[in-house]
C-alpha positions in Angstrom: 0.0 0.0 0.0 1.5 3.4 -0.9 1.3 6.6 1.1 -1.6 8.0 -0.9 -3.7 4.9 -0.2 -2.8 4.9 3.4 -3.7 8.6 3.7 -7.0 8.0 2.0 -7.7 5.2 4.5 -6.8 7.4 7.5 -9.1 10.0 6.2 -11.8 7.4 5.7 -11.3 6.1 9.3 -11.6 9.6 10.8 -14.7 10.4 8.7 -16.4 7.1 9.7 -15.4 7.6 13.4 -16.8 11.1 13.4 -20.0 9.8 11.8 -20.3 7.2 14.5 -19.6 4.3 12.2 -17.2 2.4 14.4 -17.1 -0.8 12.4 -16.2 1.0 9.2 -13.6 3.1 11.0 -12.1 -0.1 12.4 -12.1 -1.8 9.0 -10.1 1.2 7.5 -7.6 1.0 10.4 -7.4 -2.8 10.1 -6.7 -2.5 6.4 -3.8 -0.1 7.1 -2.5 -2.2 9.9 -2.3 -5.4 7.9 0.4 -4.1 5.6 2.0 -1.4 7.8 5.3 -1.4 9.6 6.0 0.6 12.7 7.0 3.7 10.7 3.8 3.7 8.8 1.8 3.3 12.0 3.6 6.1 13.6 2.6 8.2 10.6 -1.0 7.1 11.0 -1.0 8.2 14.6 0.5 11.5 13.6 -2.1 12.0 10.9 -4.9 11.2 13.3 -3.4 13.6 15.9 -3.0 16.2 13.2 -6.7 16.0 12.5 -7.2 16.2 16.3 -5.1 19.3 16.5 -7.2 20.9 13.8 -10.4 20.0 15.6 -9.0 21.5 18.9 -8.4 24.7 17.0 -12.0 24.7 15.8 -13.3 24.1 19.4 -11.1 26.7 21.1 -11.1 29.3 18.3 -9.2 32.4 19.3 -8.4 30.8 22.7 -6.3 28.0 21.1 -2.6 28.1 21.7 -0.8 30.1 19.0 2.1 28.4 17.2 5.4 30.0 17.8 4.5 31.2 21.3 4.8 29.7 24.7 1.1 28.8 24.7 0.3 25.1 24.9 -2.4 22.6 25.4 -2.5 21.0 28.9 -3.9 17.6 29.7 -6.5 17.6 32.4 -8.2 14.4 33.5 -11.9 14.9 34.1 -12.0 11.6 36.0 -8.8 11.3 38.2 -6.9 8.1 37.7 -8.1 7.4 34.2 -4.5 7.5 32.8 -3.3 4.9 35.3 -6.2 2.5 34.9 -6.6 2.7 31.1 -3.3 2.7 29.3 -4.8 3.0 25.8 -6.8 6.0 26.9 -3.7 7.5 28.5 -1.7 7.0 25.2 -4.5 8.7 23.3 -4.7 11.7 25.6 -1.0 12.1 25.9 -0.1 11.6 22.3 -2.7 14.1 21.1 -1.6 16.7 23.6 2.1 16.2 22.7 1.3 16.4 19.0 -0.8 19.5 19.4 2.1 21.1 21.3 4.6 20.1 18.6 6.5 17.8 21.0 7.7 15.2 18.5 10.1 13.7 21.1 7.3 12.9 23.4 5.1 11.6 20.5 7.9 9.2 19.6 8.4 8.0 23.2 4.7 7.4 23.7 4.5 5.5 20.4 7.5 3.4 21.3 6.0 2.6 24.7 2.7 1.6 23.0 4.7 -0.7 20.6 6.2 -2.5 23.6 2.8 -3.3 25.0 0.8 -6.3 23.9 -0.6 -6.3 20.3 -4.1 -5.9 21.7 -3.1 -2.9 23.8 -1.3 -1.3 20.9 -4.4 -1.7 18.7 -6.6 -0.4 21.5 -4.3 2.6 21.9 -4.5 3.6 18.2 -8.3 3.1 18.3 -8.5 5.3 21.5 -6.6 8.0 19.7 -9.1 7.8 16.8 -12.1 7.8 19.1 -10.8 10.8 21.0 -10.2 12.8 17.8 -13.6 11.8 16.5 -15.2 13.1 19.8 -13.4 16.4 19.5 -14.6 16.8 15.9 -18.2 16.0 16.9 -17.9 18.7 19.6 -16.6 21.1 17.0 -19.4 20.3 14.6 -22.0 20.8 17.3 -20.8 24.4 17.9 
């Protein structure tokens, strides 16, 4: 699968997730994952997080952190302890926050840690990232 096909499938996965079509979103991600190496999957996570960063900008508007300044997004757990009890959710929240802040070193470290987890937990982590981004887009669309 080439980059363009992968990009199209990522877009498709995001669109289906935003529309609430979880099975179609999962199918698009599964199609990517069947042929993807770690580098491609890192790119997929970055593409999803890039879409999430765009959605955060839509939600926060003028209050969104400005690139090139010391402004940044900050992670705040609404339910304390979620990050400790749900590693895939923790990955999703932390990866998106790091990506939105332009912290590529942290993105790579989080991705590497997810790769060292079980296969199921890695898949759950990527799916959690997609689900979080879809939720942010739905919030943006509702505004």
